[in-house]
Each structure stands twice: as C-alpha cells, then as structure tokens.
C-alpha angles and dihedrals in degrees: 000000000000091000090052092050091046091050091048091051093049092048091048091053092048093050091047093049094046090050091053092047094053094050094051097056092105095252094109117092111247122200119206140106115349143070125305136177119229135194125196121203132185121241091275094052097258113145113252105170144338134201152136124290114201113195102202100171136032120176118172100311099338125098135184139171143111139291135197134195116240095181132013112195097178108040097195107037113147112271098020093107090053095055105096103176101260126093143182128193153150135250118207104191096183091058094034090234135140124192122191130187106203094200111030093170095075134047099209131056099023135153114224126195115209109186142169124223107242130184096274106008149004119266136170142100137320119209130194105217130192133170087269091058139264114343119182126353140180144156130301131194126190125192132182114252 
C-alpha cells in the first residue's frame, strides 16, 4: 500500500513538473508593457478601426497606458466618440483574461474590451456601455508589434 501511494505521489509530481515545463517554453503569448496593434470589428465582422495600444505600466495584475487610432473605417460607430486615448485594465493570468476600459475617466458611455489570452494574441469582444446598458458590441483582436 505504501509503495502504491509513493508511486502515485512520484507520478503526480512528474506530471505536474512536465506540465509546468511545457507552458514556460516561451510559446505562450504574454501581455504586459509594450506596443500592440489592435483591430476592432462590428458584430458582422466588418472592420471598424485599427490602431496601436501602448501598455506603459503593469503592476501586479493592473495595466494602463494609451492607444491611438491609425485607421478608422467607420467614422461614426457607437462608442468611438467616448474613446479618449487612455486606458486602464486588469490581467487575470489564471483565467487567461484581459479587461480594458478605454476611457477610465468617466463612468458612462465607455467602451470595454473583454479578451482572452490566446497562443499568439488576445481576442474577444468590445462593448459600448451606457447607464441604460450595453449598446453595440463587436470583436477585437490584439497582436504584439
């Protein structure tokens, strides 16, 4: 019985160590300070805007910085006028999630990016939110430059 428990413990440790080794080989996308490109799409997949996201600060799980549009395909999509160029957000590594508030200075009329950390990028959904609830939404994709 003791040999069986010892063998089980050794196998558990080996599986655990091999799992850690394979996730630290550098192939997993990491999101932190640096420059990223982003693309916003509407709910049908039509391009709305693209730009550069510059993460200037990362402390524990909080991030902040600035973004700028390099091309706006749809000049009046809902939420665009609320996006002021500064952002704050959170990274939750255990859940592989990133949340960004594209205008942290105001409580109403904001665009939020809710993204998942993928193998080579971030992708998810943007939502234009007002006090009345979520307005329009679409897809967002972020890549390291």
